[in-house]
C-alpha positions as CSV (number, residue, x, y, z in Angstrom):
1,V,18.7,22.0,13.5
2,Q,16.8,18.8,14.1
3,L,14.0,17.4,11.9
4,V,12.2,14.2,13.0
5,E,9.6,12.6,10.7
6,S,7.0,10.2,11.8
7,G,3.8,8.6,10.5
8,G,5.0,6.3,7.8
9,G,3.9,2.7,7.5
10,L,2.2,0.1,5.3
11,V,-1.1,1.1,3.7
12,Q,-3.2,-0.4,1.0
13,P,-3.8,1.4,-2.3
14,G,-6.5,4.0,-1.9
15,G,-5.7,4.5,1.8
16,S,-4.4,7.5,3.7
17,L,-1.5,8.5,5.9
18,R,-0.5,11.6,7.7
19,L,3.2,12.3,8.0
20,S,4.6,14.7,10.7
21,C,7.9,16.5,10.9
22,A,8.8,17.9,14.3
23,A,11.4,20.7,14.0
24,S,13.8,22.2,16.6
25,G,16.9,24.2,16.9
26,F,15.8,27.1,14.7
27,T,13.0,29.7,14.4
28,F,10.5,27.4,12.6
29,S,8.0,30.1,11.7
30,M,10.6,32.0,9.6
31,Y,11.3,29.2,7.1
32,A,9.6,27.5,4.2
33,M,9.4,23.8,4.6
34,M,9.5,21.0,2.1
35,W,8.6,17.3,1.8
36,Y,10.7,15.2,-0.5
37,R,10.6,11.5,-1.3
38,Q,13.1,9.1,-2.7
39,T,13.0,5.5,-3.9
40,P,16.1,3.4,-4.8
41,G,17.5,4.2,-8.2
42,K,15.5,7.4,-8.6
43,E,16.3,11.0,-8.0
44,R,14.9,12.7,-4.9
45,E,11.6,14.3,-5.8
46,L,10.2,17.5,-4.3
47,V,6.6,16.5,-3.2
48,A,5.4,19.7,-1.6
49,R,6.4,23.1,-0.3
50,I,4.8,25.4,2.2
51,S,5.7,29.0,2.9
52,S,6.8,30.2,6.3
53,T,3.3,31.4,7.2
54,G,1.5,28.6,5.5
55,G,-0.2,30.9,3.1
56,S,1.4,29.5,0.0
57,T,1.7,25.9,-1.0
58,T,3.0,24.1,-4.1
59,Y,2.9,20.4,-5.2
60,A,4.4,18.0,-7.6
61,D,2.1,17.2,-10.4
62,S,2.2,13.6,-9.3
63,V,0.5,14.3,-6.0
64,K,-1.8,17.3,-6.8
65,G,-5.3,16.8,-5.5
66,R,-4.2,13.9,-3.3
67,F,-1.6,15.3,-0.9
68,T,-1.9,18.4,1.4
69,I,0.9,20.1,3.2
70,S,0.3,22.1,6.2
71,R,2.1,23.5,9.3
72,D,1.5,24.5,12.8
73,N,4.0,27.1,13.8
74,A,2.9,26.9,17.5
75,K,4.0,23.3,17.5
76,N,7.0,23.6,15.2
77,T,5.6,20.9,13.0
78,V,4.9,20.4,9.3
79,Y,2.5,17.8,8.1
80,L,1.8,15.9,4.9
81,Q,-1.7,14.5,4.5
82,M,-1.6,11.8,1.8
83,N,-4.9,10.5,0.5
84,N,-5.8,8.0,-2.3
85,L,-2.3,6.5,-2.1
86,K,-0.9,4.6,-5.0
87,P,1.8,2.0,-5.2
88,E,4.0,4.5,-6.9
89,D,3.9,6.7,-3.8
90,T,6.0,4.1,-2.0
91,A,9.2,5.9,-0.9
92,V,11.1,7.3,2.0
93,Y,9.7,10.7,2.8
94,S,11.9,13.4,4.3
95,C,11.3,17.0,5.4
96,N,13.7,19.7,4.5
97,L,14.5,23.3,4.9
98,Y,17.3,25.7,3.6
99,R,18.8,27.9,6.3
100,T,21.7,30.2,5.6
101,G,22.1,28.5,2.2
102,M,22.5,25.0,3.7
103,P,20.0,22.2,3.4
104,Y,18.9,20.3,6.4
105,W,17.2,16.9,6.3
106,G,15.5,14.6,8.6
107,K,16.2,10.8,8.5
108,G,13.0,10.1,6.8
109,T,10.0,7.9,7.2
110,L,9.2,4.9,5.0
111,V,5.8,4.8,3.3
112,T,4.9,1.5,1.6
113,V,1.7,1.3,-0.5
114,S,0.8,-2.3,-1.2
115,S,-2.0,-4.7,-1.1
């Protein structure tokens, strides 16, 4: 299993970014996928989850209405569209899945929201 995130960077408050997570090594279309984020000194936070088909999504209250998770099963990729970014969204964002009871993580991509 390999998960590779991309799309992070520096953005001003109110700006947008789209993160991507390219997956390989497993049957992507069979698994729900998650985006998490973590900042130093804080617990890792589940940001968003999408079902295997993309028909069901859930979000942390802190990002509802601003972030959208989606997936393209033909491209084995999950996305996180982040709009109206706030300084408190600054974190390393990682994608994740659970397969045979084990969690798999990408290395993450850093998002910095600052003026």
